[in-house]
N, C-alpha and C positions, 0 to 999 in steps of 0.2 A: 530613281529616289528610292522608290520600294526595294529593287535589288542591292542598293547600296546600305541601307537598313539594314536588310538579312544578313549581308556580308560583315557588316559591322559585328552584328549581334553573333554570329557564327564565329568569328576569330576572337572576339572576348571569351566565348565560351570553350573555345577549342584551347585558348593560354591557359584558362581556369584549370580544364580537365588535365592538362598538361602537369599541373602541379601534384597531382594525387593520381593513384589507380581507379579505373572505373568503378562506381559504387552505384547500388540501387536506392534509389530515392522512394520511400514509400508515402504514399499521400491518399489521404481520407477525403474525400470531395464530395460537393453537392451534384446531384444529376443535373442541374440547371446548367452548369457548364459543359456537360459530357460530350455534346457533338462537336464543340470548338475544340476542347482539350485533345479528342481523338483526332483531329488535324494536327494540331500545334506539337503534341509530344513527341512524336516521331522525329520532327524537325530538331527538337531540343536534344533528343539522343543522339542524333546522328553528329550535330554540331557539338555536343559536349563528351560523348563518348561515355555518359552514364546510362543506365536504364531506369526506367520510371515504372513502378508498380501501383496502380490506382485501385482503391477499393472505392465503387461508387455506392452512396447511400442517401437516403432523404435525411432530412433535418432531425427528426425525433430519433433515427439510428445513430446519427452522427453524436448526437450528445450522450447516449447511450454508451456508444463504443468509447468514448474520452471519459466518461464518469466510471466505466470499469476499469480502465488503466490500460487499455490499448494504446500501443506506442506506434505513432507516424512520423514522418520526418515534418510533413507540411499537411495543415489541414485548410481546406475551403468549405466556407459555409456563411449563410448571411452576417453582415456585418453585426447587426444586434447580439445575435448568439456568440460571435466572435469575440465581442466586448465584454461578454459573461466569461467567456473563458480566459480572457486577460484578467479580469477581477480576480478569478479564482486560480490564477497562477497556471492555468493549465497550457498556454502558450508563452512563447518568451515575450518577454518586455520589450516594447519597440519593433516589433518584427512583423506587426500587422501591416498588409498592403492590401488596398483596396483594388479588385481587377475589373469587374464589370457592372454596369447597371443594367437591371432586367425589369422588364414591365410585365403586367400580368395581360394573358390573351386569352380568346374565346373560341372554342370550336362547337361542330355539330358532327353528327354522322356523315359520311360522305352520302351525296344525293337527297338529304334533308333540306327543307325549307330553311332559307337563311332569315332569320329576324333581323329587321331595322335596329342597328345601333349607334346612332349617331349623338346621342346624348344619353348621361344618367337615368333620366325620365323612360327612354326607350328600353333600356337595359332591366329598369324595374318591371315594365311591362312584360318583357322576353322572360323573367323570372317567375313571375306570377302565371304566364300561360305556361309555360313549362310544365311537362308530366313529372319530370325527375331534372335534379339539377346535379352535376358532380363537381369535386374540387379535393383537392388533397390534404395533408395533413402539415405540408409545408408552408412558408411564407406567403405564397397566393393564396393558399385555402384559409390561412389565419386571418388574412386581410379581408377576405370575400364575406367571412362569418361576419366582421365589424361593419362591412359594409351593407350586409343585410339587416343588420341591427339599425344602421345609421338610416337606411331606408323604410323600417318599419314594416319590415316582413319578415323578419327572423322565423318567427312561428309557421308561417306558411312555408318556407324553404326549407327548414328542418324537416317538417314532416315528409318531404318526397326528395331528401339530400342523399346522394351516394358518395361516401367519403372514401377514397384510396387511402389504402395503407401507404407507409412509406416505401419510397421505390416503385412503386405501381402506378404507372401512368395513367392519368385521367382518360387518356384517349382508349385505352383499354375498356373502360365503360361505356365511351360513346361507340365504339365499335360493336359491342355485344348488346346494346340497346338498353342497358340498365341506366344510362343517363343520358337525356336527351340535347342538353347543353352543358358543356363542362368548360372549366376554369383551370389555368396554371399557368408558369412562366410563360413567355413567348418561346423562348428557345427550347421548351420541351413539348411542346404543339407541333413547331413549324414542319418538321420532317415526319411525322407520325404518319402511316398510311392509314387509309380507310376513313380519313376524316376530313372535312372543311375547317380549315384554318379560317377564322374570318377577321382577325387582326387583334390588336390591342383593346382592350375595354374602351370605352369612351373616355376622352380627356378630363373631362370633368369629375371623373370616380377613378381615375388611373393611380396605382401605386406604384412608385419604384423602389425596388429593393436593390442594395449596393451588395454584391457578393466578395466577401473578402478572403485573403489568405493569411497565414501565419504560421512561423516555426512553432512546431508543439515542444512544450517542455521536456528534456529528455530524448532529444531527437538524436539519432546516430550520423545524420549526415545533413548538418545544419549548413554547410556551405552549400551542397549540392540544392538543397531545398531553395536557400537565397537566389541561386544562378536559376531555379527555376522560376520562381517569382519574377526575377528581372527579364526573362524571356517571353513571359506572359503578359507582361506589360508594355512590352518594347513595340514602337510604332509599326512594325512588320506583322504585329499580330491582331492590330486595329480590323484591318479587313475582314480578316478570317471571324473574328468575334461578332462583326456586322452581319455577315453570311450565315450564322447561327442565331440571330434574333438577340444578339446581345449589344449594349454599347459598351466599347474598351474604353478604360480610363488609361487612356496612354500617357507615358512620361516623355519630356523632350529629352534629346541624347544630353549626356553629361559634357559640359565644356571641358577642352583638352588643355 
């Protein structure tokens, strides 16, 4: 069944690519989907005959690039930010396609003691006990700050926080010891060397972020961008997304 899905997707893309010369599709994307995309994009390029040039960036830098007028064909970012882009006419109306769901994960340095994290209360205890806490400026970091507030420990955590700037993995702080415990999207932690990925944060305090794609207003390769959206949401992409810590939002094949 998987091979059949791949063949159908490839056939469709080859037919599409035959309508025009090979194009370069420029993508501006969140690092949350990087590992999955690195595996899937070469498959898309082979099937379509097009090339994909990706600029990887954190949420803050993606927003800066769009605000500065930089032009891409496809933008991939957390859904709330994409909705803002749509409201501001920065992306083509109706072109938003949700790609994946991503949960917040937790990790410590390789070899470090593993705190018990079965519940939100356990997480609170671990945060208070840690000498330093790392998180990012992206969606996971924004959520964790709100969780610290909800737990009533914002001031204690802020005093020992290590906030990684856009595009800098939280794993970097875990490896160099500037953070004893760190939080980021699961997909941005599970493949990092030198750390112990402990899993998603407890279910009672978990937060799911949807990462979405949309064609940027003024895109030169609108057709190619839409074809890439279709490829990334095809059934064959589901196991790849899962392998890289993401929950794919797959679509059923269109009825013929």
